[in-house]
C-alpha positions in Angstrom: -11.8 14.8 35.2 -14.7 13.5 37.2 -13.3 10.0 37.0 -10.2 11.3 38.4 -11.8 13.1 41.4 -13.9 10.0 42.3 -10.9 8.1 42.1 -9.0 10.4 44.9 -12.4 10.7 46.9 -12.4 6.7 47.0 -8.9 6.3 47.9 -9.1 9.2 50.7 -12.0 7.1 52.1 -9.9 3.8 52.4 -7.4 5.4 54.3 -9.8 6.9 56.5 -11.3 3.6 57.2 -7.6 2.0 57.5 -7.0 4.8 60.3 -10.2 3.9 62.0 -9.3 0.0 61.8 -5.9 1.0 64.2 -8.0 2.5 66.6 -9.5 -1.2 67.4 -6.2 -2.9 66.7 -4.6 -2.5 70.4 -7.0 -4.5 72.5 -4.6 -5.2 75.4 -3.4 -1.4 75.6 -7.2 -0.4 75.8 -8.0 -2.9 78.6 -4.6 -2.2 80.3 -6.0 1.3 80.0 -9.1 0.9 81.1 -7.6 -1.0 84.3 -5.0 1.5 85.1 -7.4 4.4 85.1 -9.7 2.7 87.4 -6.8 2.2 89.7 -6.8 6.0 90.7 -10.8 6.4 92.0 -10.2 2.5 93.2 -7.1 3.3 95.6 -9.0 6.9 96.7 -12.1 4.7 97.5 -10.1 2.1 99.5 -8.1 4.7 101.2 -10.9 7.2 102.2 -14.0 5.0 102.0 -15.7 8.3 100.3 -18.9 7.5 98.3 -17.9 9.8 95.7 -14.9 7.6 95.0 -17.1 4.7 94.7 -19.5 6.5 92.2 -16.4 7.4 90.3 -15.4 3.8 90.2 -18.6 2.5 89.4 -18.9 5.3 86.6 -15.9 4.5 85.1 -16.4 0.8 85.0 -19.5 1.3 83.0 -17.7 3.5 80.4 -15.1 0.7 80.6 -17.6 -2.1 79.7 -18.8 0.1 77.0 -15.8 0.4 75.4 -14.9 -3.3 75.5 -18.7 -3.8 74.2 -17.5 -1.6 71.4 -14.6 -3.2 70.9 -16.0 -6.7 70.9 -18.9 -5.5 68.4 -16.4 -4.2 66.0 -14.3 -7.2 66.0 -17.3 -9.5 65.0 -18.8 -7.0 62.5 -17.6 -8.1 58.8 -14.4 -6.0 57.9 -16.3 -4.8 54.6 -19.3 -3.5 57.2 -16.6 -2.2 59.5 -14.9 0.2 56.6 -18.4 1.1 55.0 -19.3 2.5 58.6 -15.9 3.5 59.5 -17.2 7.2 60.8 -19.8 5.2 63.0 -17.1 3.3 64.8 -14.6 6.1 65.1 -17.9 8.1 66.8 -18.4 5.1 69.0 -14.9 4.7 70.2 -14.6 8.6 70.8 -17.6 8.5 73.1 -16.1 5.7 75.3 -12.6 7.3 75.1 -13.1 10.7 75.9 -15.6 10.2 78.5 -13.4 7.7 80.3 -10.3 10.2 80.3 -12.5 12.8 81.4 -13.9 11.0 84.4 -9.9 9.8 84.9 -9.0 13.4 85.1 -11.7 14.3 87.4 -11.0 11.8 89.7 -7.0 13.0 89.9 -8.2 16.5 90.2 -10.5 15.6 93.4 -7.7 13.5 94.7 -5.2 16.0 94.4 -7.4 19.0 95.8 -8.9 17.2 98.8 -5.3 16.1 100.0 -6.3 13.0 101.8 -2.5 11.5 101.5 0.3 13.1 99.5 1.0 9.4 98.5 -2.9 8.7 97.0 -2.4 12.2 95.3 1.0 11.0 94.1 -0.5 7.7 92.7 -3.6 9.8 90.9 -1.3 12.0 89.2 1.2 9.2 88.2 -1.6 7.1 86.8 -3.1 9.8 85.4 0.0 11.0 83.4 0.8 7.3 82.4 -2.3 6.8 81.0 -2.0 10.0 79.0 1.2 9.5 77.9 0.0 6.3 76.4 -2.7 8.1 74.4 -0.4 9.1 71.6 0.8 5.2 71.0 -2.6 3.6 71.2 -4.7 6.4 69.4 -2.1 8.1 67.1 -4.9 7.3 63.6 -6.8 10.0 65.1 -5.3 13.3 66.7 -8.9 15.1 67.3 -9.8 11.9 69.5 -6.3 12.0 71.6 -6.8 16.1 71.9 -10.2 15.8 73.9 -8.7 12.8 76.1 -5.8 15.1 77.0 -8.2 18.1 77.4 -10.6 15.9 79.5 -7.7 14.2 81.8 -5.2 16.9 82.4 -7.4 20.3 82.4 -9.3 19.5 85.3 -6.3 19.1 87.5 -4.6 22.0 85.8 -7.8 24.4 86.6 -7.6 23.1 89.9 -4.2 23.7 90.7 -4.7 27.1 89.3 -7.3 28.4 90.8 -7.0 26.5 94.3 -3.1 26.5 95.4 -0.6 29.1 95.6 1.8 30.4 92.6 4.2 27.5 93.4 1.8 25.1 92.1 1.0 26.8 89.0 4.1 25.2 87.3 1.9 21.8 87.6 -0.5 23.7 85.2 1.7 24.7 82.8 3.6 21.0 83.1 0.3 19.5 82.4 -0.5 21.9 79.7 2.6 21.4 77.6 2.3 17.8 78.4 -0.9 17.9 76.8 0.2 20.1 74.1 3.6 17.5 73.4 1.1 14.6 73.4 -1.1 16.1 70.9 1.8 17.0 68.9 3.2 13.6 69.0 0.1 12.3 68.3 0.0 14.3 64.9 3.4 13.3 63.9 2.6 9.8 64.7 -0.5 10.2 62.7 1.5 11.8 59.8 3.7 9.0 59.4 0.7 6.4 59.7 -1.0 7.9 57.0 2.2 8.2 55.0 2.8 4.2 55.6 -0.9 3.3 55.0 -0.5 5.5 51.6 2.7 4.1 50.7 1.7 0.6 51.6 -1.7 0.9 49.4 0.4 2.1 46.5 2.4 -0.9 47.0 -0.3 -3.2 47.0 -1.8 -1.5 44.2 1.6 -1.8 42.3 1.6 -5.3 43.2 -1.9 -6.2 42.4 -1.1 -4.2 39.1 2.0 -6.2 38.5 0.1 -9.5 39.5 -2.8 -8.7 37.3 -0.2 -7.9 34.5 1.8 -10.9 34.8 -0.9 -13.5 35.1 -3.0 -11.7 32.3 -0.1 -12.0 29.8 -0.4 -14.4 26.8 3.0 -15.5 27.3 4.5 -17.2 29.9 7.1 -15.6 32.1 9.9 -17.0 34.4 12.4 -14.6 36.1 15.1 -15.8 38.4 18.7 -14.8 40.0 22.3 -15.6 38.7 22.4 -18.7 40.1 19.4 -19.9 38.0 16.7 -20.1 41.0 13.3 -18.8 39.5 11.7 -16.4 41.8 8.6 -15.6 39.5 6.4 -17.9 37.6 3.3 -16.6 36.3 -0.1 -18.6 35.8 0.6 -18.7 31.9 3.4 -21.4 32.6 1.2 -23.2 34.7 -1.9 -23.4 31.8 0.9 -24.2 29.1 2.3 -27.0 30.6 -0.4 -28.1 33.2 2.0 -28.3 36.0 1.0 -27.6 39.7 1.9 -23.5 40.7 5.1 -24.2 41.8 6.4 -22.7 45.0 9.1 -20.2 44.3 11.9 -20.0 44.7 12.5 -23.0 42.4 15.4 -24.1 40.6 15.3 -24.0 36.7 16.1 -27.3 36.4 13.3 -28.5 38.7 10.7 -26.7 36.7 11.7 -27.9 33.4 12.0 -31.2 34.7 8.5 -30.8 36.0 7.0 -29.6 32.5 9.1 -32.6 31.1 6.6 -35.0 33.4 3.4 -33.1 32.5 3.8 -34.2 28.9 5.5 -37.5 29.2 9.0 -36.8 28.1 11.6 -39.5 27.9 14.6 -39.1 30.8 16.8 -38.4 27.8 14.3 -36.0 26.0 14.1 -34.0 29.5 17.7 -33.9 30.2 18.2 -32.2 26.8 15.2 -29.7 27.2 16.7 -28.7 30.5 20.6 -28.3 29.5 19.4 -26.5 26.6 17.1 -24.2 28.6 19.9 -23.6 31.1 22.7 -23.0 28.6 20.3 -20.2 26.9 19.2 -18.5 29.9 23.0 -18.3 31.0 23.9 -16.5 28.0 25.2 -13.0 28.4 23.1 -11.6 25.5 19.2 -11.9 24.4 18.6 -15.1 22.4 15.7 -17.3 22.0 15.3 -21.3 20.8 12.3 -23.3 20.2 11.2 -26.7 21.7 8.9 -29.1 20.9 6.9 -30.0 24.1 4.2 -32.9 23.7 2.7 -31.8 20.5 2.9 -27.9 20.9 5.8 -25.8 20.1 7.0 -23.0 22.4 9.7 -20.2 21.8 12.0 -19.6 24.9 13.0 -15.8 24.8 15.9 -15.6 27.4 17.5 -12.6 28.3 19.9 -11.2 31.2 18.6 -8.6 33.8 20.3 -6.3 35.9 22.4 -8.0 38.4 22.9 -11.1 36.3 19.3 -12.0 37.1 17.6 -13.9 34.1 14.2 -13.7 32.6 12.6 -16.1 30.1 9.5 -15.4 28.0 7.5 -18.4 26.8 5.6 -18.3 23.7 3.0 -21.0 22.4 4.0 -20.7 18.8 2.1 -24.0 17.5 -0.2 -22.2 15.0 2.7 -20.3 13.7 4.6 -23.0 13.4 1.9 -25.1 11.6 1.4 -22.1 9.4 4.7 -22.3 8.4 4.5 -25.9 8.1 1.5 -25.2 5.6 3.0 -22.6 3.9 6.0 -24.7 3.0 3.8 -27.5 1.8 2.0 -25.5 -0.4 5.2 -24.0 -1.9 6.5 -27.2 -2.4 3.7 -29.2 -3.2 0.5 -29.3 -5.3 -2.8 -29.1 -3.8 -4.9 -30.8 -6.0 -2.6 -34.1 -6.7 -0.4 -33.7 -3.3 2.7 -34.6 -5.5 5.8 -32.2 -5.5 5.2 -29.1 -7.5 7.6 -27.7 -10.0 9.4 -25.6 -7.4 10.4 -28.6 -5.2 10.8 -30.5 -8.4 13.4 -28.5 -9.5 15.1 -28.3 -6.4 15.2 -32.2 -6.0 16.5 -32.2 -9.7 19.3 -30.0 -9.1 20.6 -32.0 -5.8 20.2 -35.2 -7.7 22.4 -33.6 -10.8 25.2 -32.6 -7.7 25.5 -36.2 -7.1 25.6 -37.2 -10.6 28.8 -35.1 -11.0 30.3 -36.3 -7.6 29.8 -40.3 -7.8 29.3 -40.6 -11.6 25.7 -41.7 -11.4 22.8 -41.7 -14.0 19.2 -40.0 -14.1 16.5 -39.6 -16.4 13.5 -37.3 -17.0 10.4 -38.2 -18.1 7.9 -35.3 -19.3 4.6 -36.4 -19.5 1.7 -34.2 -21.3 -2.1 -35.9 -21.1 -3.9 -36.0 -24.6 -7.4 -34.8 -24.8 -7.4 -33.4 -21.4 -8.8 -29.8 -22.4 -11.9 -31.6 -24.0 -12.5 -33.1 -20.8 -12.6 -29.6 -19.2 -14.8 -28.3 -21.9 -17.3 -30.8 -21.8 -17.2 -32.0 -18.2 -16.2 -29.0 -16.2 -13.1 -28.2 -14.3 -14.3 -30.2 -10.9 -14.3 -33.4 -12.9 -10.9 -32.6 -14.6 -9.5 -31.6 -11.3 -10.5 -35.2 -9.8 -9.3 -36.6 -13.0 -5.7 -35.0 -12.5 -5.6 -36.1 -8.9 -6.3 -39.8 -10.1 -3.5 -39.3 -13.2 -1.0 -38.5 -10.2 -1.8 -41.5 -8.3 -1.6 -43.8 -11.4 2.0 -42.3 -12.2 3.0 -42.5 -8.5 2.1 -46.5 -8.5 4.1 -46.7 -12.1 7.3 -45.0 -10.2 7.2 -45.2 -6.6 10.3 -44.1 -4.3 13.0 -43.3 -4.8 11.8 -41.9 -7.8 9.7 -38.6 -7.9 6.6 -37.7 -9.6 5.7 -34.0 -9.5 3.1 -32.2 -11.3 4.7 -28.9 -12.9 1.3 -27.3 -13.8 -1.7 -27.9 -15.7 -2.1 -31.2 -17.4 2.0 -31.6 -17.4 3.7 -34.1 -15.2 7.3 -35.0 -14.5 9.0 -38.1 -13.4 12.7 -38.1 -11.8 14.2 -41.5 -12.2 16.7 -41.2 -9.3 20.5 -41.1 -9.8 21.8 -44.7 -9.9 24.8 -46.5 -11.3 22.6 -48.2 -14.4 19.5 -46.4 -15.1 16.2 -48.9 -15.2 14.4 -49.8 -18.4 13.3 -46.5 -19.1 11.4 -47.3 -22.1 9.5 -50.1 -20.5 8.6 -47.2 -17.5 7.4 -45.3 -20.1 5.2 -47.4 -22.2 3.9 -48.8 -18.5 2.5 -45.2 -17.9 1.2 -44.6 -21.6 -0.6 -47.7 -20.8 -2.0 -46.3 -17.5 -3.3 -43.3 -19.1 -4.8 -45.0 -22.0 -6.8 -47.0 -19.1 -10.4 -45.6 -19.0 -10.8 -43.4 -15.8 -14.1 -43.6 -13.9 -15.0 -40.1 -12.2 -18.3 -39.0 -10.6 -20.4 -41.6 -13.0 -18.2 -40.4 -16.1 -16.2 -43.0 -18.1 -13.1 -40.8 -19.3 -10.6 -41.7 -22.1 -7.5 -39.7 -22.5 -4.1 -40.8 -23.4 -0.5 -39.0 -23.0 2.6 -38.2 -24.6 6.2 -38.6 -23.2 9.4 -36.8 -23.7 12.6 -38.6 -22.1 16.0 -36.8 -21.2 18.8 -38.4 -19.6 21.6 -36.8 -17.7 24.6 -36.0 -17.9 24.5 -36.6 -21.6 21.8 -34.5 -22.4 22.4 -31.8 -19.7 23.9 -31.2 -16.7 21.5 -28.6 -15.0 18.0 -28.6 -13.9 16.8 -26.1 -16.4 18.8 -27.9 -19.3 17.3 -31.5 -18.7 13.9 -29.9 -18.8 14.2 -28.3 -21.6 15.3 -31.3 -23.5 12.6 -33.1 -21.9 10.3 -30.5 -23.3 11.6 -30.6 -26.5 11.3 -34.6 -27.1 7.7 -33.9 -25.7 6.9 -31.4 -28.4 8.2 -33.8 -30.9 5.7 -36.6 -29.0 3.0 -34.5 -29.4 3.4 -33.2 -33.0 4.1 -36.6 -34.6 2.1 -39.6 -33.2 0.5 -39.1 -29.9 0.5 -41.5 -27.2 4.4 -42.2 -27.7 7.6 -41.8 -25.8 10.4 -39.8 -27.5 13.9 -39.8 -26.3 15.5 -36.2 -27.1 18.6 -35.8 -29.4 20.8 -33.1 -30.2 18.7 -32.5 -33.6 15.8 -31.3 -31.6 18.2 -28.6 -30.1 19.2 -27.6 -33.5 15.7 -27.4 -35.0 14.5 -25.2 -32.4 17.6 -23.1 -32.5 16.6 -22.9 -36.4 13.1 -22.3 -35.6 14.2 -19.3 -33.2 16.3 -18.0 -35.8 13.5 -17.9 -38.6 11.4 -16.5 -35.9 13.8 -13.4 -35.7 14.6 -13.2 -39.4 10.9 -13.3 -39.9 10.1 -10.5 -37.7 12.7 -8.3 -39.4 11.5 -9.5 -42.8 8.1 -8.3 -42.2 9.4 -4.9 -41.0 12.3 -4.8 -44.0 9.3 -5.7 -46.6 10.8 -8.8 -47.9 7.6 -10.6 -47.8 6.2 -11.1 -51.4 3.0 -12.7 -52.8 2.9 -14.9 -55.7 -0.2 -16.4 -57.3 -1.8 -19.7 -58.7 -4.8 -19.7 -60.8 -7.8 -21.3 -60.7 -8.7 -22.1 -64.0 -12.2 -23.0 -65.7 -10.7 -26.1 -67.8 -14.1 -25.9 -70.3 -12.8 -22.3 -71.4 -9.1 -22.3 -70.4 -10.4 -18.9 -68.4 -8.6 -17.9 -65.2 -11.8 -17.7 -62.8 -9.3 -16.7 -59.7 -6.0 -16.5 -58.2 -4.9 -18.1 -55.1 -2.6 -15.4 -53.1 0.4 -17.8 -51.6 3.1 -16.2 -49.4 6.6 -16.3 -50.0 9.9 -15.0 -48.7 12.2 -13.5 -50.5 15.5 -13.5 -48.1 18.5 -11.5 -48.8 21.2 -14.4 -48.3 19.1 -17.6 -49.2 16.6 -16.3 -51.9 13.0 -17.6 -51.9 12.6 -19.5 -48.3 9.9 -22.0 -48.5 6.7 -21.5 -46.8 6.5 -24.9 -45.4 9.9 -23.6 -43.4 8.4 -20.4 -42.3 4.9 -20.7 -41.9 4.5 -23.3 -39.1 6.9 -20.7 -37.2 4.9 -18.1 -37.7 1.7 -19.7 -36.7 3.4 -21.0 -33.6 4.7 -17.4 -32.6 1.9 -15.7 -33.5 3.4 -13.6 -36.2 0.8 -15.2 -38.9 -1.5 -12.5 -37.3 0.6 -9.2 -38.6 2.0 -11.3 -41.7 -1.6 -12.5 -42.9 -3.2 -9.0 -42.5 -0.4 -7.7 -44.8 -0.8 -10.5 -47.0 -4.5 -9.6 -47.1 -4.3 -6.1 -47.8 -1.6 -6.5 -50.5 -3.6 -9.6 -52.4 -6.8 -6.9 -52.5 -4.6 -4.4 -53.9 -2.9 -6.3 -56.4 -6.2 -7.9 -57.7 -7.7 -4.1 -58.3 -5.5 -4.0 -61.3 -6.9 -7.5 -62.5 -10.2 -8.2 -65.2 -13.4 -7.8 -62.7 -14.5 -11.2 -63.3 -11.1 -12.5 -61.6 -11.3 -13.3 -58.1 -8.5 -13.2 -55.5 -8.2 -16.0 -52.9 -6.5 -15.4 -49.7 -6.0 -18.3 -47.0 -7.0 -17.6 -43.3 -4.7 -19.6 -40.6 -6.4 -20.9 -37.6 -4.8 -18.4 -35.7 -5.8 -15.5 -37.9 -9.4 -16.7 -37.8 -9.5 -16.8 -34.0 -8.3 -13.1 -33.7 -11.1 -10.9 -32.2 -10.6 -7.9 -34.8 -10.5 -10.3 -37.4 -13.9 -9.3 -39.4 -12.6 -5.7 -38.8 -9.2 -6.1 -40.4 -10.9 -7.9 -43.4 -13.3 -5.0 -43.7 -10.5 -2.6 -43.8 -8.5 -4.5 -46.4 -11.7 -4.2 -48.5 -12.0 -0.4 -47.7 -8.7 0.6 -48.2 -8.2 -1.1 -51.4 -11.6 -0.3 -53.2 -12.1 -4.1 -54.0 -15.3 -5.3 -54.4 -16.0 -7.7 -51.3 -17.8 -10.4 -54.0 -14.3 -10.8 -55.6 -12.7 -11.7 -52.4 -12.6 -15.3 -51.2 -11.3 -16.5 -47.5 -10.3 -19.8 -47.6 -10.4 -21.7 -44.4 -9.5 -25.2 -43.5 -11.6 -27.8 -41.6 -9.6 -27.4 -38.4 -10.9 -23.8 -38.1 -14.3 -24.9 -38.1 -13.9 -27.9 -35.7 -14.0 -25.8 -32.5 -18.1 -25.2 -33.4 -18.1 -22.5 -30.9 -20.5 -19.2 -31.2 -17.3 -17.0 -32.1 -16.9 -19.4 -35.1 -20.3 -19.2 -36.3 -20.4 -15.4 -35.4 -17.4 -14.8 -37.5 -18.3 -17.0 -40.4 -21.9 -15.1 -40.4 -20.1 -11.5 -40.2 -17.8 -12.5 -42.8 -20.7 -13.4 -45.5 -22.5 -10.2 -44.2 -19.7 -8.3 -46.0 -20.2 -10.1 -49.4 -17.2 -11.9 -49.0 -16.9 -15.6 -50.0 -15.9 -18.3 -47.9 -14.2 -21.4 -49.3 -13.4 -24.6 -47.7 -9.7 -25.7 -48.6 -8.3 -29.3 -48.2 -11.4 -30.8 -48.0 -11.1 -34.4 -47.4 -7.7 -34.2 -45.8 -9.4 -34.0 -42.3 -12.6 -35.1 -40.7 -14.4 -33.8 -43.6 -17.7 -33.3 -41.6 -20.4 -32.8 -44.2 -22.1 -30.6 -41.4 -20.0 -27.8 -42.3 -21.5 -27.5 -45.8 -24.7 -27.4 -44.4 -24.0 -25.4 -41.4 -21.9 -22.5 -42.4 -22.5 -20.4 -45.7 -19.4 -21.9 -47.9 -19.4 -21.1 -51.5 -16.4 -23.1 -52.8 -15.1 -26.5 -51.7 -11.5 -27.6 -52.7 -10.5 -31.0 -53.1 -7.2 -32.0 -51.2 -4.6 -32.2 -53.8 -3.8 -35.9 -52.5 -7.2 -36.9 -54.2 -5.7 -35.6 -57.9 -2.5 -37.6 -57.1 -4.3 -40.8 -56.7 -7.5 -40.6 -59.0 -6.0 -42.2 -61.9 -4.8 -45.6 -60.1 -7.3 -45.5 -57.0 -11.1 -46.8 -57.6 -12.1 -45.7 -53.9 -10.6 -42.3 -54.6 -12.2 -42.1 -57.9 -15.5 -43.2 -55.8 -15.0 -40.7 -53.2 -14.3 -37.7 -55.9 -17.6 -38.6 -57.8 -19.5 -38.5 -54.5 -18.2 -35.1 -53.5 -18.8 -34.2 -57.0 -22.5 -34.9 -56.7 -23.0 -33.4 -53.3 -21.4 -30.2 -54.0 -24.0 -30.1 -57.3 -27.0 -30.6 -55.1 -25.5 -28.1 -52.9 -25.0 -25.4 -55.5 -21.3 -25.2 -54.3 -18.4 -24.7 -56.6 -15.9 -27.4 -56.6 -12.4 -26.8 -57.2 -9.7 -29.7 -57.8 -6.3 -28.9 -56.3 -2.8 -30.4 -57.4 -3.8 -31.3 -60.9 -0.6 -32.1 -62.9 -1.5 -34.0 -66.2 -3.6 -34.3 -68.8 -4.9 -37.9 -67.6 -5.9 -36.1 -64.0 -7.8 -33.2 -65.8 -9.8 -35.6 -68.0 -10.9 -37.4 -64.8 -11.7 -34.5 -63.3 -13.7 -33.5 -66.2 -15.6 -36.8 -66.3 -17.0 -36.3 -62.6 -18.1 -32.7 -63.9 -15.5 -31.0 -61.8 -14.0 -27.9 -64.2 -12.4 -25.7 -61.7 -8.7 -26.8 -61.5 -5.8 -25.7 -59.8 -2.1 -27.3 -60.3 1.1 -27.3 -62.1 -0.5 -28.3 -65.3 -1.6 -24.6 -65.7 0.9 -23.1 -63.6 3.0 -23.3 -60.6 2.8 -19.9 -58.0 4.2 -17.3 -59.8 4.6 -13.3 -59.3 1.6 -11.5 -60.9 4.0 -9.6 -63.2 4.5 -13.2 -65.0 0.8 -14.1 -65.2 -1.1 -11.0 -65.9 -1.1 -11.4 -69.4 -3.1 -14.6 -68.9 -5.7 -12.8 -67.2 -7.8 -11.6 -69.8 -7.1 -14.5 -72.1 -5.3 -17.5 -71.7 -4.5 -18.5 -75.4 -2.2 -21.5 -74.5 -4.1 -22.6 -71.5 -4.7 -26.5 -71.8 -8.4 -27.2 -72.6 -10.8 -30.3 -72.2 -10.9 -30.7 -75.9 -7.4 -30.9 -76.1 -6.9 -33.3 -72.9 -9.5 -35.5 -74.5 
């Protein structure tokens, strides 16, 4: 409220200053009034020679000189100071104006009362009334000044006539009084109009200033024009956008467009295109927008029709938005790490190429590449080095398959190469081998020499598939076959791979149902002490009793269960079932249960084992858990923590298939292994291979020195049994004793196996 009040006070002060300024705007009429006012006493003096009139002339001349001095001083004073001291200047003006007119009125009254000459009297009255009538026009801004001027001019004569002449002269007095009032009223009327004009002018000026400020403060450029495309308004932002000289309006739209073109060195053709485009959009009856690149920047021209077919164009610099859109598009279509097309862009391009295949009878190939041992690089050298390695891989692959072929990174360490559609495919096998060779060549990154490799799957279109997803799936299947076989090779897709995948999915579906429908069973194979023919342990082996196909081989469904994760639930069920069955056996017979790598790495493994023991009541030392070397190869803190936790439960740990993998002796030293099972391949070769015999002997000596039980798997005949005995290996598992069988068939042999082969009979 206070701010609004101050604003109003300030506005009133401005109006007052404007009104005072008008008093000094009529220099010619002021001087003319002084001259004509001096005529009355001057004529009287020249006619009569009386000193009174000469004194009046002198006095009025002095006041006239004062008024001219005030006028000149005012004009030489800076406008800001004059407006600030407006009241002082009005006071100075009033003194001169009122005193001069009072002397004129006094001179006229003397002339009229003395009757020196009727003509002289008439001159005085005419001069007085003429000068008085001019007051309303010259001093309309300040009625109070005019009031005292007419009082000073008319009242001396009116009083003189009223008191010194007969009644017939009183009409002159009345005329003078009403004339004075009329001049005063006219002055007030003119002052009202003048003040209103000043207020309206100030408001209009203020609106123009606001409009100009708003117009030139816009972040957008603005052009406004008439229906003939003559531009009448151009704001400052347009000038700044294009670096052009401020145009004098009105200006033709094409002239402004050409000036913009010249500012960025557009060619004449480009300028013509831009000009015609702008004119066309500006003439459209509806709002529209077009984007145009001008120099190195992009601008949106928003065109719209206004009232009377006038047009408005708002110009917006959208360079940042355009660059952001291009960056978004680049991110959406390209891999940041390698700069190669990403999966989205690759599939889009692949789709376009496959359309051409059908339309033009062309051929294309898809090469799917997966790096070998890349995870080891990330784990040992860190992700920064891994990222640099991927960038280097992308560069090498791009060099192997330059344009028009497309190399893309689909994600992780998986790359794809699209061999573009042609009449005849190039030598894909040679290209694949070149890529494998490049991947086998060492990479040198941050002082590290890195050796990896690659496996490749290849699919061809249209014979393998005519859709992007289908072709990618075919190449994935071929890549899977390459990785599951001998790595570092290139494998072509075959329909059998799809059949195998379908079969795998069928097995997965049926296996899930089998677990729910209690179709899984456990068979057992005995581990026998060959010196006594006594069963010391039974290995639990999973079987699937299919309602239509009888028993399904574990070789068929266990890999599927492992791959899909079903092995976790199946393994937990088998563990609990084996512990439950073992409760019915003699106390000296242990049960051995295999743990798959995926099972072992479950976070709740130890809890699952403890629950199986607790729920079945089996003594922990009667449970043996068999794990493979592959499971221990990770050598992480998690592996060691789980092994120690299993040992703490009192459960025995057995190392299965020893010798089939890396056979690191460090496992036997690092982990609390109680039993080692020699892989069955050694038993098959024991009779004919001296090297195998030497290895078996070395393992036996090592196990004896470490106090570890040693089991020979796969023993099928008496010769193999006798050889194992010669190497002090007496725990035997194999078909010589029994194949895996239901517990009902083996139960009679657990307490005493009378017919079991013994060493004495084997000798």
